[in-house]
C-alpha positions as CSV (number, residue, x, y, z in Angstrom):
1,X,196.3,40.6,50.9
2,X,196.2,42.2,54.4
3,X,196.8,45.6,52.8
4,X,193.6,45.4,50.7
5,X,191.2,44.7,53.5
6,X,191.1,48.3,54.9
7,X,190.7,49.8,51.5
8,X,187.8,47.5,50.8
9,X,186.2,48.4,54.1
10,X,186.5,52.1,53.2
11,X,185.0,51.7,49.8
12,X,182.0,49.9,51.2
13,X,181.3,52.4,54.1
14,X,181.9,55.6,52.0
15,X,184.3,58.5,52.7
16,X,186.1,58.3,56.0
17,X,185.7,62.0,56.5
18,X,181.9,62.2,56.1
19,X,180.1,63.1,59.4
20,X,177.5,60.7,60.7
21,X,173.9,61.5,59.8
22,X,171.9,62.9,62.8
23,X,168.3,61.8,63.4
24,X,167.1,65.5,63.3
25,X,168.6,65.9,59.8
26,X,167.3,62.6,58.6
27,X,163.8,63.4,59.8
28,X,163.8,66.8,58.1
29,X,164.9,65.2,54.8
30,X,162.2,62.6,55.0
31,X,164.7,59.7,55.4
32,X,166.6,58.1,58.3
33,X,165.1,56.3,61.2
34,X,161.3,56.7,61.3
35,X,161.3,56.4,65.1
36,X,163.6,59.4,65.5
37,X,162.0,62.5,67.2
38,X,160.5,65.2,64.9
39,X,162.2,68.5,64.4
40,X,161.1,71.5,66.6
41,X,158.6,73.8,64.9
42,X,158.1,77.3,66.1
43,X,154.4,78.3,67.0
44,X,152.5,79.8,64.1
45,X,149.8,82.4,64.0
46,X,147.1,79.7,63.7
47,X,148.3,78.1,66.9
48,X,148.1,81.5,68.7
49,X,144.6,82.1,67.6
50,X,143.5,78.6,68.7
51,X,145.1,79.2,72.1
52,X,143.4,82.6,72.5
53,X,140.0,81.1,71.6
54,X,140.4,78.4,74.2
55,X,141.5,80.9,77.0
56,X,138.9,83.6,76.4
57,X,136.4,84.6,79.1
58,X,132.8,83.3,78.7
59,X,130.1,85.8,77.6
60,X,127.2,86.9,79.8
61,X,124.9,84.5,77.9
62,X,127.2,81.6,78.3
63,X,127.5,82.2,82.1
64,X,123.7,82.5,82.3
65,X,123.2,79.2,80.5
66,X,125.4,77.2,82.9
67,X,122.4,77.2,85.3
68,X,119.4,79.1,83.8
69,X,117.0,78.2,86.6
70,X,119.0,79.7,89.5
71,X,120.5,82.5,87.5
72,X,117.1,83.4,86.1
73,X,115.7,83.6,89.6
74,X,118.5,85.8,90.7
75,X,118.0,88.1,87.7
76,X,114.3,88.3,88.5
77,X,115.2,89.4,92.0
78,X,117.4,92.1,90.5
79,X,114.5,93.4,88.4
80,X,112.3,93.5,91.4
81,X,114.9,95.3,93.5
82,X,115.2,97.9,90.7
83,X,111.5,98.5,90.5
84,X,111.2,98.9,94.3
85,X,114.1,101.3,94.3
86,X,112.6,103.5,91.7
87,X,109.2,103.4,93.5
88,X,110.7,104.3,96.9
89,X,112.8,107.0,95.3
90,X,109.7,108.7,94.0
91,X,107.4,108.2,96.9
92,X,109.7,108.7,100.0
93,X,110.6,112.4,100.2
94,X,109.8,115.5,102.1
95,X,107.0,116.6,99.7
96,X,105.1,113.4,100.3
97,X,105.7,113.1,104.0
98,X,105.2,116.7,105.1
99,X,104.3,119.2,102.3
100,X,104.7,122.8,103.2
101,X,101.2,123.8,102.1
102,X,99.5,121.2,104.3
103,X,101.5,122.2,107.4
104,X,100.7,125.9,106.9
105,X,97.0,125.3,106.4
106,X,96.7,123.0,109.4
107,X,98.7,125.4,111.6
108,X,96.5,128.3,110.6
109,X,93.3,126.4,111.5
110,X,94.7,125.2,114.8
111,X,95.7,128.7,115.9
112,X,92.1,129.8,115.2
113,X,90.8,126.8,117.1
114,X,89.0,125.4,114.1
115,X,89.9,121.8,115.0
116,X,87.1,120.2,112.9
117,X,88.2,121.9,109.8
118,X,91.8,121.0,110.5
119,X,90.8,117.3,110.9
120,X,88.9,117.5,107.6
121,X,92.1,118.8,105.9
122,X,94.0,115.8,107.4
123,X,91.3,113.4,106.1
124,X,91.6,114.9,102.6
125,X,95.4,114.2,102.7
126,X,95.4,110.6,103.6
127,X,98.6,109.8,101.7
128,X,100.6,112.4,103.6
129,X,102.5,110.9,106.5
130,X,102.1,113.8,108.9
131,X,98.3,114.0,108.3
132,X,97.7,110.5,109.7
133,X,99.9,111.3,112.8
134,X,98.1,114.6,113.8
135,X,94.6,113.6,112.7
136,X,93.7,111.7,115.9
137,X,94.8,114.6,118.1
138,X,92.7,117.1,116.1
139,X,89.7,114.9,116.2
140,X,90.0,114.6,120.0
141,X,90.2,118.4,120.3
142,X,87.2,118.8,118.0
143,X,85.1,116.5,120.4
144,X,86.2,118.7,123.3
145,X,88.5,116.2,124.9
146,X,91.1,118.2,126.9
147,X,94.5,116.8,127.2
148,X,97.7,118.1,128.7
149,X,100.8,118.6,126.5
150,X,102.4,115.4,127.7
151,X,99.4,113.3,126.8
152,X,99.2,115.0,123.4
153,X,102.9,114.3,122.6
154,X,102.5,110.7,123.8
155,X,99.6,110.1,121.4
156,X,101.6,111.7,118.6
157,X,104.6,109.5,119.3
158,X,102.5,106.3,119.4
159,X,100.8,107.0,116.1
160,X,104.0,108.2,114.5
161,X,105.9,105.1,115.5
162,X,103.2,102.9,114.2
163,X,103.2,104.6,110.8
164,X,107.0,104.7,110.7
165,X,107.2,100.9,111.3
166,X,105.0,100.4,108.2
167,X,107.5,102.5,106.1
168,X,110.5,100.6,107.4
169,X,108.8,97.2,106.7
170,X,108.2,98.3,103.1
171,X,111.8,99.3,102.4
172,X,113.1,96.2,104.2
173,X,112.2,94.2,101.0
174,X,115.4,95.6,99.5
175,X,117.4,94.3,102.4
176,X,115.7,90.9,102.1
177,X,116.7,90.7,98.4
178,X,120.3,91.6,99.2
179,X,120.3,88.6,101.6
180,X,118.4,86.1,99.4
181,X,120.4,86.6,96.2
182,X,123.8,85.5,97.6
183,X,122.1,82.6,99.2
184,X,120.8,81.5,95.9
185,X,124.2,81.9,94.4
186,X,125.6,79.7,97.2
187,X,123.0,77.1,96.4
188,X,124.1,77.0,92.8
189,X,127.7,76.6,93.9
190,X,126.8,73.5,96.0
191,X,124.8,72.0,93.1
192,X,127.7,72.6,90.7
193,X,130.1,70.9,93.1
194,X,127.8,67.9,93.6
195,X,127.5,67.6,89.8
196,X,131.3,67.4,89.6
197,X,131.8,64.9,92.4
198,X,129.2,62.5,91.3
199,X,129.8,63.0,87.6
200,X,133.5,62.1,87.7
201,X,132.7,58.7,89.1
202,X,130.9,57.6,86.0
203,X,133.0,59.4,83.3
204,X,136.6,59.1,82.2
205,X,139.0,60.8,79.8
206,X,137.5,63.7,77.8
207,X,134.1,63.2,79.3
208,X,135.5,63.7,82.8
209,X,137.1,67.0,81.9
210,X,133.8,68.1,80.3
211,X,131.9,67.2,83.5
212,X,134.5,69.1,85.6
213,X,134.3,72.2,83.5
214,X,130.5,72.3,83.4
215,X,130.2,71.8,87.2
216,X,132.8,74.4,88.1
217,X,131.2,76.8,85.6
218,X,127.8,76.4,87.1
219,X,129.2,77.0,90.6
220,X,131.1,80.1,89.6
221,X,128.4,81.6,87.5
222,X,125.6,81.3,90.1
223,X,128.0,82.8,92.8
224,X,128.8,85.7,90.5
225,X,125.2,86.5,89.7
226,X,124.2,86.2,93.4
227,X,126.9,88.4,94.7
228,X,126.3,91.0,92.1
229,X,122.6,91.3,92.7
230,X,123.2,91.3,96.5
231,X,125.7,94.1,96.3
232,X,123.4,96.3,94.1
233,X,120.3,95.6,96.3
234,X,122.3,96.6,99.4
235,X,123.3,99.9,97.8
236,X,119.6,100.5,96.9
237,X,118.6,99.9,100.5
238,X,121.2,102.2,101.9
239,X,120.1,105.1,99.6
240,X,116.4,104.6,100.5
241,X,117.1,104.3,104.2
242,X,118.9,107.6,104.3
243,X,116.0,109.3,102.5
244,X,113.5,107.7,104.8
245,X,115.3,108.8,107.9
246,X,115.5,112.4,106.7
247,X,111.8,112.5,105.7
248,X,110.7,111.1,109.0
249,X,112.8,113.7,110.9
250,X,111.2,116.5,109.0
251,X,107.7,115.1,109.5
252,X,108.4,114.8,113.3
253,X,109.5,118.4,113.5
254,X,106.4,119.6,111.7
255,X,104.0,117.6,113.8
256,X,105.5,118.7,117.1
257,X,105.2,122.3,115.9
258,X,101.5,121.8,115.3
259,X,101.2,120.2,118.7
260,X,102.8,123.2,120.4
261,X,100.1,125.5,118.9
262,X,97.4,123.3,120.5
263,X,98.5,124.5,123.9
264,X,98.4,128.2,123.0
265,X,95.2,130.4,123.3
266,X,93.1,131.1,120.3
267,X,94.3,134.0,118.1
268,X,90.9,135.8,118.3
269,X,90.6,135.3,122.0
270,X,94.1,136.9,122.6
271,X,93.2,139.9,120.4
272,X,89.9,140.4,122.2
273,X,91.5,140.1,125.7
274,X,94.2,142.7,124.8
275,X,91.6,145.0,123.4
276,X,89.4,144.8,126.5
277,X,92.4,145.6,128.7
278,X,93.2,148.7,126.6
279,X,89.6,150.0,126.7
280,X,89.0,149.5,130.4
281,X,89.9,152.5,132.6
282,X,90.7,152.3,136.3
283,X,87.9,153.5,138.7
284,X,88.6,156.9,140.4
285,X,89.6,156.8,144.0
286,X,87.0,158.4,146.5
287,X,87.9,161.8,148.0
288,X,88.5,162.4,151.7
289,X,85.1,164.0,152.3
290,X,83.4,161.1,150.6
291,X,85.3,158.6,152.8
292,X,84.2,160.6,156.0
293,X,80.6,160.6,154.9
294,X,80.7,156.9,154.3
295,X,82.2,156.4,157.8
296,X,79.4,158.5,159.4
297,X,76.8,156.5,157.6
298,X,78.4,153.3,158.7
């Protein structure tokens, strides 16, 4: 009886050499313990596409729509900076500040002492920078007001500085835009962070992550737009500033050249004086007998 008990136990449990069933094998076959962990599955192509879609960079339109009001203002400033840059690029140059034909005509009239005609030429070239600087001096000479060279140069320097300040004030708009655009971007950053801080208090779960992503996206997009427009505007300003400096230096040299001719004698008077000197002959010296007769009479 005792010998039959082990055989009966083996018949009920199955073969004594069969390995125990693993939870992994049982889950793959659809049987076994339902609470056992599922088998590991390698990533498929569909999983890779889903991950790439979730990790891609946002487009320009999506970045703009994070905060269309501040980003729209920044883009409007960028358009204004581009328009100003093109305008200054076409209007600030040597041809508009000191054209060669104007300088030659005014110099020729000043040498001939035709100050009124030279002043008329300056009035007809009001858009020329050098014309406005030298016009007051020529009008003073036409009225007969005599000035020394130092006073003439002082008048030219005062008028030139006044007109140059107007030019610098105009191109400073580009520098202002390069400062304002990053400040607007910083304002958008602060608004985005406030949106995150106060939004997370009232949301939880998936809604909290959405609030966080929208707030950080708004902060980063406005900062990117502001810095981009600020950098471009600063490059615009540097280019225009160099052109303005070069044009003003050429205008200053031309005006000082005209002022030097104001102190020289007239071209016709110089020619007449040299001709009179050549035509005049020295008076003959009196002879000894003539000098003795003059002494006796005296």
